[in-house]
N, C-alpha and C positions, 0 to 999 in steps of 0.2 A: 495445658496443651489443648489446642483447638480440636473439636470433634470433626472427623473427616466424614462427610455425608455422601450419599450416592449422587446427589446433584453436583457436588464439587468434583467427584471423580468423572462424571459425565461431561462436565464443562471442560476439564483438562484434556480428556480423551478427544473431544470434538476439536479442540484447538491444536493438539499435537499429533493425533492419530496413533499415539502409543497404546500398547495393550492396557486393558483396564487395571490389572493388578499392579503393573508398573506405575501407573498413574496414582493409584492408592498409596503405594510405597513411597513415591516421591512426595506426595502431599503430606504423608505422615512424617517423613524425615524433615520436610520444610516447615512443619508445624502449621500447615494450612496456608502458607504464603505461596500464591500462584506463580509469581515471577521466579522465586527460588526453586519451586518444583519444576518449572519449565527448564531452568538451567540444569538441574540434576538429570532430567531426562535427556537433554542434549549431550551431557557427558557420557551417559550410559548407552544411548542409542545412536550417537553420532548426529549427522545432519538431518536425518529423517524427521526428527521432531521439529527442528528449526524450519525446515521447508514446509511442513504441514501447518505450522503456526502462521505462515503467510497466506494461507488459503483464504480466498475472498468469499464472504458469506452473504453480504447484502446485495440487493438488486438496484438497478438504476442505470443512468447513462452519463457519459462525459461529453460535453459540447464545447466548441471553441468558435471564436469569432476574431478574425485577424484582418486588419486593414493597414498595410504599411508597417510602421513601427508601433502601432497601437493595437491592442487586442485583449482578449480575456479567455479564460477557461473556467468551466463550472462543472461541479458534480451535482446531479439531481437524483435523489433516491426515491424508490417506491418499494412496495412490499413483495411483489412477485415478478418473475421474468415476463409473464404475460403482458403486464402493463408497459414494459419497456418497448413493446412493439405497437403500442397504441398511438395513433396519429396525433391525437390531441396532446398527449403527454410529451411526445417528441417535439411538437410545435412549441409547447411551453418552454422546454429546456433550451431549444435553439434560440427562441426570442429572448430568454433571460440572459444568455451569454452575450447577445448583441446589445442588450440594454446596459450590461456591465461595461462593455467596451466603449459605448457612447457616452454614458453618464457618470461613470466612476463613482458608484455608491460606496459609502464608507464601510458598510457591513451588510449582513443579511437583512436586517430590519429596513435599512435604507433601500436595499434592492427591492423588497416587497412593496415599498411605498411608491415606486416608479409607475408612471401612467402606462397602462397596457390593457387591451381588451381582446378577448378571444372566446369563441363558442358562446356568445351572448353574455359573457361574464366580464366584469370590470367595475370601476374604471382603473384599478391598480393591478399590478402583477399578483399581489397577495390575494386580491378578490378573485382573480382567475384561478389561482391555485386552490383556494377553498371551494370554488364552484366546481372544479374538475374532480375534487375529492368526492363531492356529493354525486356527481354525474357518473364517474367510473366506479365508485364504491371502494376505493382503496386510498390509503394515506400516501402522500407524496410530499417531499421536502427538498428545499435547496440546502445542501450540506456545506459546501465550501466553494470559494472562487478566488481567482487571482487575476488582477488586471495588469497589463504591461504597457508601458509608455516610455519614451526616451529616444536616444539616438541609435540604439541597436536595432537591427532588422529582426524580424520574427519568422520562425518556421514552425508550423504545427503538423502533428501527425495523430490521427485517430485510428486505433486498431479496433475495428468494429465500433461499438458504442461503449465498451467497458474500460478502455485504456486511452488516455490522452496525454500528449506531450507537447510542450511549447519550448522551443530553443531560441535563446537570444544570441545573435551572432553578428559577425562582420565578415564579408567575403562572399563566397559562392553559395547560392541558394540551394543548389542540388546537393552539395556536401552537407549543408545544414539539415536538410530534410532527411538525408541518410542517417545523420546523427540522431534525429528525433525518432526515426524508426528503430535504431539501435537501442536507444533508451527504453522504448516500449518493450523490446524483447529482453534486454539484459538487466533492466531496473537498477542502475547504479544509484548510490545514495549521495554522491558528491562528485565534483569535477576532478579533484586530485586527492591523493592520499592524505595530504595535509588538511584537506577540508572535511574529512570524515569526522562526524561528531565524536567528542571525547567519550561520551557515555556508551556509544556503540563499541569503541575500541576497548574500553574497560570491561564491558560484558564479554567480548570475545577473548580478552586476556584471562578473565576469570575462568571461562570454560576450558581454555587451553591449559591453564595451570592445573585444574582438576584432572584433566586427562593425563597430563605429564606425571602427576602424583600417583595416579593409578597404574602407570606403566612400570613403576619401580626402577626407573633409570637413575643413574647417579646424578647428583645435583647439577653438575656442569652440562650434562647431556640434556637434562630436563629443561634447563634455562634456554638452550639452543632450540629445543622443540617448541617451547612457548613463543619465543621470538619469531621462529619460522612460521608458526601458525598465524600470528598476528600480521606479519608482513604479507603472507598469502591472502589473508582476509582483506587487507587494505588494497591490494591489487585487484582483487575480484570485485570490489564494490566502488572503485573510483573510475569514472568514465574514461579519462584519458589513458588509463593503464589497461583497459579491457581490450581483448582482441576484437577487431571490427567484424561485425556480423556478416558483412558481404565479402570479407577477405581476412580470414583469421591469421594470415601471415604477417599482418601489420596491426599495430594498435590504433585506437581511435585518434590518438594524438598524432601518430605518423600519417594517417590518412588526411587529417586536417592540414597538416603542414604541407603535404603534397598538393593540396587543393588551395593553398594560400588563404585559408579560412581560420578564423578564431571563434571559439564558442565562449561566451561570457557567462552563460548560466543556462539551466534547464529546470523545468517544472514537470513533474510526473504525477498524474492522478490515476489511480486504479479504483474502480467502483467498489465501494464497501470496505476499502482498506481500513483496518483497525476497528471495524464494527463486528460484533459477535452475533451470529445467528441465534435466534431464540431456540433453546432446548425444550422441546415439548414433552413427550412421554418417555424420552430416552433415559431419563434419570431412573424411572421405575424399572426399565429394562436392565439397566446397569445394576440396580439393587438386587434384582432377582438372580442375575448371573454371579455377582460377587457373593451373595448369600449361599448359592449352591456350591461355590468353590471353597469358601472359608467360614461359612456359618452365618456371618452378619457383617455389615459395613459399619 
């Protein structure tokens, strides 16, 4: 059985916001498997752990460049919030998105090789990035991007600098921009229930099954509870089924139908999504508190 260390408890607590002892118990039961421990906490603590797990921890900005049916969206990361307000950093992120839309690089390496000069650095985007690292004194990286081209129209929405959405659509531009704003607020994972990834459905079904088992209900009732939970989840995470943020009396699908508009796809970037913040001295703090409560970790 894997040894459960203070740093492991600290990492799980930072990710889920669950109490330290609950994190230790979950890790012990899961034999050190973080994903299993997180599921166990969701069963015991409800949605609190799942919501906290989505907390964004890294810094950076999302930029977009749209021209007709061609465009791009890019996430550029840095170490601190201070740098996200730096004019040179912001200029770099904006220019990189424009370069992606114009030149269609195959990957991040190809993006870095594109011609670009700024702040006396160049002649490539990568040279500028490295130069600004030395000038500002903080690491910065291009994390991910997506380029759009084709027959569909594009609508973009940036919520501050941390959330970006691009919607591919046909029809009314105002309705499409409203959908982009809705996506930024409600963060759906797919257009329809049928498009929700199978692994997400399976994970939700696993949690619902565990909750039903703990309820002690008869098998036939437990089965209905599980299916009800899964169907509720599918409606909550599929764009067309979500209540529209500007009018919760209708779904997004109903709003689009009334506007004679169809959405073909959307892309959502949230700065730092999936990146874990470095745990500094928190592990030592956890070790001290756990030791005081139970002797040792």
